[in-house]
C-alpha positions, 0 to 999 in steps of 0.5 A, spaced: 376 704 122 368 704 123 364 699 128 357 696 129 356 695 136 351 694 141 349 698 147 342 698 151 339 693 146 340 697 140 345 697 135 350 703 133 356 705 129 362 709 131 369 710 129 375 707 133 379 712 136 384 708 140 384 700 141 385 698 148 384 690 146 379 689 151 376 696 150 375 702 145 375 709 145 370 711 139 367 717 136 359 717 134 356 720 129 354 726 133 362 727 135 361 725 142 367 720 144 365 714 149 368 708 151 365 701 150 367 694 151 370 690 145 365 684 147 360 689 144 363 690 137 359 686 132 363 687 126 368 692 123 367 696 116 370 701 112 364 702 107 359 705 106 360 711 110 358 711 117 352 715 117 349 711 111 351 704 114 345 703 119 340 706 114 342 701 108 343 695 113 335 696 115 333 697 107 337 690 106 334 687 112 327 688 110 328 684 104 330 678 108 325 673 108 324 671 116 321 664 114 327 662 109 332 665 114 329 660 119 329 654 115 337 656 113 338 655 121 342 649 124 338 646 130 344 648 134 346 655 136 349 659 131 353 666 130 349 671 125 355 671 120 355 664 120 347 664 118 349 670 113 353 666 109 348 660 109 343 665 107 346 669 101 351 663 099 357 667 100 361 670 105 357 676 107 359 683 106 359 688 112 352 690 110 349 683 109 352 681 115 349 687 119 342 686 115 342 679 117 344 681 125 338 686 124 333 681 122 335 676 127 334 681 132 328 683 130 324 676 130 325 674 137 319 669 135 323 665 130 330 666 133 332 666 141 338 670 143 343 666 146 348 671 147 351 678 143 350 676 136 349 669 137 342 666 136 338 659 136 332 657 131 326 656 135 323 649 135 318 648 130 312 646 135 315 652 139 315 657 133 308 654 132 305 656 138 308 663 138 306 665 132 299 663 134 300 667 140 302 673 136 296 672 131 291 672 137 295 678 140 294 682 133 287 680 133 286 682 140 289 689 139 285 690 132 278 688 136 280 693 142 282 699 137 275 697 133 271 697 140 275 704 142 273 707 136 265 705 137 265 708 144 268 714 142 262 715 137 258 713 143 256 706 140 256 700 145 260 695 142 256 688 142 262 685 146 260 689 152 253 687 153 254 681 158 259 685 162 256 692 164 256 691 171 263 687 172 266 693 168 262 698 172 263 696 179 269 691 179 273 692 172 278 687 170 284 691 167 287 686 163 281 685 159 281 688 152 274 691 153 277 695 159 283 697 155 278 699 150 274 703 155 280 706 158 282 709 151 276 711 149 275 715 156 282 718 155 279 721 148 273 723 150 275 726 157 269 722 160 269 717 166 267 710 165 260 710 167 259 717 164 261 714 157 257 708 158 251 712 160 252 716 153 253 709 150 246 707 152 249 701 157 245 703 163 237 702 163 237 708 168 241 712 173 237 710 179 239 702 176 246 704 176 246 706 184 242 700 185 245 695 181 252 697 184 249 696 191 247 689 189 253 687 186 257 689 192 253 686 197 248 681 194 252 678 188 248 672 188 241 676 188 236 678 192 232 671 192 231 666 197 232 659 197 226 654 199 226 654 207 221 651 212 220 654 219 221 649 225 215 648 230 214 650 236 210 649 243 203 650 243 203 657 246 197 660 251 192 665 248 193 672 251 186 675 253 188 682 249 186 685 243 192 689 240 193 694 235 199 696 231 202 703 229 206 703 222 207 707 216 203 706 210 208 701 207 210 697 212 209 689 211 214 687 217 210 689 223 214 688 229 210 691 234 203 692 237 200 695 243 194 693 248 191 697 254 186 693 259 183 696 265 185 691 271 180 689 277 184 693 282 183 700 277 190 700 275 192 699 267 195 694 264 199 696 258 202 690 253 207 691 248 207 685 243 213 684 239 213 679 233 216 672 235 220 669 229 225 666 233 220 661 235 221 658 228 228 660 227 232 656 232 240 658 232 243 655 226 237 653 222 236 654 215 232 660 216 237 662 221 242 662 216 238 666 211 237 672 216 244 671 219 247 672 211 242 679 210 243 681 218 237 687 216 232 689 211 235 694 206 231 700 205 231 705 200 225 710 197 220 706 194 223 699 195 226 695 200 230 688 200 227 684 206 232 680 211 227 674 211 223 671 205 216 673 204 213 666 207 217 667 214 214 675 214 207 672 213 208 667 218 210 672 224 208 679 222 202 682 226 197 683 221 190 685 223 185 680 224 190 674 226 192 671 232 200 671 232 205 668 236 209 674 240 213 676 246 209 680 250 211 685 256 205 687 260 206 693 265 202 695 270 200 702 271 197 706 277 191 709 274 192 716 277 199 717 277 201 713 271 207 710 275 209 703 273 208 698 278 211 692 275 213 688 269 211 681 266 214 678 260 210 672 256 211 668 250 204 667 248 199 668 242 196 675 241 190 677 237 191 683 233 185 687 232 188 693 227 193 695 224 193 703 224 197 707 219 201 714 220 197 717 214 190 716 217 192 716 224 196 722 225 191 727 222 186 725 228 191 723 233 196 729 234 197 735 239 191 739 237 186 733 238 189 731 244 189 738 247 182 739 245 180 732 248 177 729 241 176 722 242 172 721 235 177 716 232 179 708 233 183 707 239 182 714 241 182 712 249 188 707 249 192 712 245 190 718 249 192 714 255 199 711 252 200 719 250 200 721 257 204 715 260 210 716 255 210 723 257 211 721 264 216 716 262 220 721 257 220 726 263 223 720 268 229 719 263 230 726 263 230 727 256 223 731 255 224 735 249 220 739 244 223 737 237 221 742 232 225 738 226 222 735 220 223 728 217 222 727 210 218 721 206 219 719 199 214 717 195 215 714 188 210 712 183 211 711 175 218 714 176 216 720 179 218 722 186 214 726 191 217 729 198 213 730 204 215 732 211 212 731 218 215 734 224 219 730 229 216 728 236 209 727 234 205 724 239 205 717 234 213 718 234 213 718 242 208 713 243 212 708 239 219 710 241 218 711 248 214 704 249 220 701 245 225 704 249 222 701 255 222 694 253 229 694 250 231 697 257 227 692 261 229 686 257 236 688 257 236 689 264 233 682 265 238 678 261 243 681 265 240 680 271 240 672 269 247 672 267 244 671 259 249 675 254 246 680 249 247 685 244 247 692 247 247 699 244 251 703 249 253 711 249 258 713 253 262 720 252 258 721 246 260 715 242 255 709 241 258 702 241 255 695 240 257 691 246 255 684 249 255 687 256 250 691 259 252 699 260 249 705 260 246 709 254 247 716 256 243 719 250 237 715 252 238 716 259 237 709 261 242 704 265 242 699 259 239 699 252 238 693 247 235 692 240 230 686 241 223 690 238 224 689 231 226 681 230 223 681 223 227 687 220 234 686 224 238 680 226 241 682 232 233 683 235 232 676 233 238 674 237 236 678 243 229 675 242 232 668 242 236 669 249 229 673 252 225 667 250 230 662 253 230 666 259 223 666 260 222 658 259 228 657 264 232 654 258 240 654 257 242 661 253 242 659 245 248 664 246 252 662 252 257 667 255 264 668 251 260 665 245 264 667 239 258 667 235 255 672 239 261 677 237 261 675 230 254 677 229 256 683 233 261 685 228 258 683 222 251 687 224 255 693 225 259 693 219 253 691 214 248 696 218 253 701 216 253 699 209 245 699 208 244 706 212 249 709 207 246 706 201 239 709 204 242 716 204 245 715 197 238 713 194 235 719 198 240 724 195 239 721 188 231 722 189 232 729 191 236 731 185 231 727 181 226 732 184 230 738 182 230 736 175 223 733 175 220 740 178 225 744 173 228 748 180 233 753 178 233 757 184 233 754 191 234 757 198 239 753 203 241 754 210 249 754 211 251 749 216 258 750 216 263 753 212 260 752 205 256 746 207 249 747 206 242 744 207 236 746 202 230 748 206 225 744 202 228 737 201 233 734 205 239 735 200 246 737 203 251 739 199 257 743 198 256 750 195 264 753 193 261 759 191 259 762 198 262 768 200 267 766 206 266 766 213 258 766 212 256 764 219 252 758 221 244 759 220 245 764 214 239 763 209 242 764 202 239 763 195 243 759 190 242 758 182 242 751 180 247 750 175 248 743 174 246 736 177 249 729 176 245 723 177 251 719 177 256 722 181 250 724 186 252 732 185 249 738 184 253 745 182 250 752 184 252 759 184 251 764 190 246 769 188 244 773 195 244 772 202 237 772 205 237 772 212 239 768 219 235 762 220 235 760 228 231 754 226 236 750 223 240 743 225 242 741 231 249 739 233 247 731 232 244 733 225 250 737 223 254 730 224 249 726 220 249 732 215 256 732 214 256 724 213 251 725 207 255 731 204 260 727 201 268 729 200 268 731 207 275 728 209 278 735 210 273 737 215 273 735 223 267 731 225 265 727 231 267 719 230 260 717 231 254 721 231 250 722 238 244 717 238 238 721 240 231 719 242 229 721 235 234 716 232 231 711 236 224 713 234 226 713 227 229 706 228 223 703 231 217 706 228 217 703 221 220 702 214 222 709 213 228 708 216 233 702 217 
């Protein structure tokens, strides 16, 4: 005797070897013997042959109309043999019963299973909904297949047009668009971004990176709501004419300087900082905008400001205007240039000029200073400041002769030019040293008056942000805070509020143990890191664009560590796996460019030759920075944080070329 039985959700046949009432010993078509439960047996048969039974039953089942079979079913639960009798109009044969069972089992929308061989017809309203769902799924699968085929042909489906950013930067895996994209990626062996780029979905490779940053950090866009500034008390007028020193593209001019001869023969040096905190008290609408941005975002050729243009315009230290400012005046002994005393004021200051690096540096430099040339605007004042800051730098024990270079990116009509300038120039030192001075002294004064602030500390080589004054070993000062760039950094504005309140003998806007101050510190630290990473990525992008633009096929690079190299002409750091093993650091090599990927920000090269050993290469601090830029450096051991150097302070304080 043969049986049809159910096992693991499918139907099988076998011949009975032994019947033990509750269980059976059977032999399958393959000759394998096994034990099954009697409850799993659906029916017994003798004809047709066991090998033909299921194929013939499947053929017969295919002719059974599911809709008619459903109409034949009673409203209550039934067995398959019962409905087979109703459908065929007579006691069914083994094949007819088996065919009915197979048909019931294969139509779960119409027939809900209630046990082995037992079913119940779906209620009409349930069946209608299920059929609609099945049709919807069928159409979705057809649409998905159509979109996949389009993508494989490098055609962009119309359904993708309004969702490109979402698909690229935060894909929803359950949508048919993403399923179609993933299937096409598997078929073409391309990543999603590369495939969509081939399909013309990206306006440009540069926009891919920019839009990714906006999607993740500015989901509501970069525009500002309408906002009004708060009023402030009438300020006294400072009796000085100040000048600023900034990059040519700077619009957020935070700092300016003045030099005045006193009646006692000494000099009074003024450092004047834009004072937006006057019109943006804590928790005001304008403050909430700044607190949400936390910093201006910089990238080659563009920026996203922390503050609306109207607020920047109200407080930026623009030439030929009288501007509110937080000023520190330093009395300097004429002969020795020793600093005698400090005085801070909140006042109005006349800004006489905005000096720009590109026009000032050819005139005010080490060569012109050595020659004693004074044939340029503010030459006497700048010369005095130069001598003063040299003494200040030496007093901190941090005098250096920096030979490293900085790189400037200029983008016009989608073409990039990359120029360099030596670090530590007289302009750099004048700005950075005076900023270090005021940030150190204001931090000291806040601490002495019991006002908390946000400080930058460095101990044991690690830079940290803290609400308590502590030494900054890299700068050689007892305490250091950021308060000199309030138009560009939110912590500077927060610290400026504290300083102004201290000078006015008012309660601190952020008292001791204020949780808001800790929240600002935490959020700023995280956000500032994200913005800096983005700036570095975009500089890397434009370096790669420059290589393509100039059709560069051969490059020279210095080995930094293992197979990590830096180009000699532009600030591009990358891995060169083809380098010979154990090349020492500072070795200069020649490489052939074999590929550039502007989406992955990667470059492929082939080692050609070793040229020389270059002694003038990266410092340990720069190496730490380069390792961060190189990408995919998880296997390398590097410091937890790069050491903050004097030059990094100059970069941070000196204008819009750095965050």
